[in-house]
C-alpha positions as MATLAB code, in Angstrom:
seq = 'MKVTINKREHELPTGATVADAVAAIEARPPFAAAVNTQFVPKAQYPRHVLKDGDRVEIISPVTGG';
ca = [
       0.882    8.018  -11.626;
       2.997    4.897  -11.267;
       3.563    3.283   -7.893;
       5.061   -0.076   -7.020;
       2.848   -2.284   -4.885;
       4.492   -5.453   -3.616;
       7.190   -5.195   -6.302;
       4.699   -4.790   -9.165;
       4.112   -1.522  -10.964;
       0.553   -0.181  -10.854;
      -1.030    2.868  -12.423;
      -3.112    4.829   -9.897;
      -4.815    8.202  -10.311;
      -3.089   11.322   -9.024;
      -4.080   11.834   -5.391;
      -4.461    8.088   -4.709;
      -3.993    6.984   -1.119;
      -2.726    3.902    0.653;
      -6.376    2.794    0.854;
      -6.514    2.953   -2.965;
      -3.342    0.851   -3.205;
      -4.849   -1.738   -0.856;
      -7.995   -1.830   -3.004;
      -5.943   -2.106   -6.209;
      -4.510   -5.451   -5.128;
      -7.669   -6.563   -3.305;
      -5.741   -7.198   -0.080;
      -7.630   -9.059    2.617;
      -7.006   -8.483    6.323;
      -4.974   -8.984    8.322;
      -2.126   -7.001    6.812;
       0.128   -4.037    7.460;
       1.225   -1.375    4.980;
       4.415    0.589    4.486;
       5.276    3.325    2.020;
       8.946    3.679    1.123;
       9.767    1.388    4.086;
       7.837    3.569    6.565;
       4.950    1.887    8.418;
       1.571    3.564    7.844;
      -1.042    3.089   10.601;
      -4.353    1.674    9.332;
      -6.225    4.810   10.418;
      -4.006    6.823    8.051;
      -4.648    4.727    4.906;
      -7.392    7.024    3.548;
      -5.340   10.168    4.289;
      -1.844    9.064    3.284;
      -1.542   10.402   -0.284;
       0.889    8.580   -2.541;
       3.358   10.217   -4.908;
       4.565    9.062   -8.297;
       7.301    6.479   -7.786;
       6.319    5.485   -4.234;
       6.942    1.905   -3.145;
       4.060    0.357   -1.206;
       4.406   -2.938    0.636;
       1.297   -4.724    1.885;
       2.455   -7.431    4.266;
       0.390  -10.277    5.681;
       1.465  -12.040    8.865;
       2.984  -15.476    8.552;
       1.932  -18.108   11.034;
       3.411  -21.448   11.818;
       6.087  -22.926   13.891;
];
């Protein structure tokens, strides 16, 4: 199935989760994730199943002043 992760299309297997999306882009903590603009708690990453066409955003905090 095709999902968009951080504005780039990725091919993931059917039944892939947010945890799989995080692994696909090799994201390093700290970060937060949202699917179709809805925040997904970290504890839900392995259980939140993605659907074809979902938009996943993996967002790292920005520091500075």
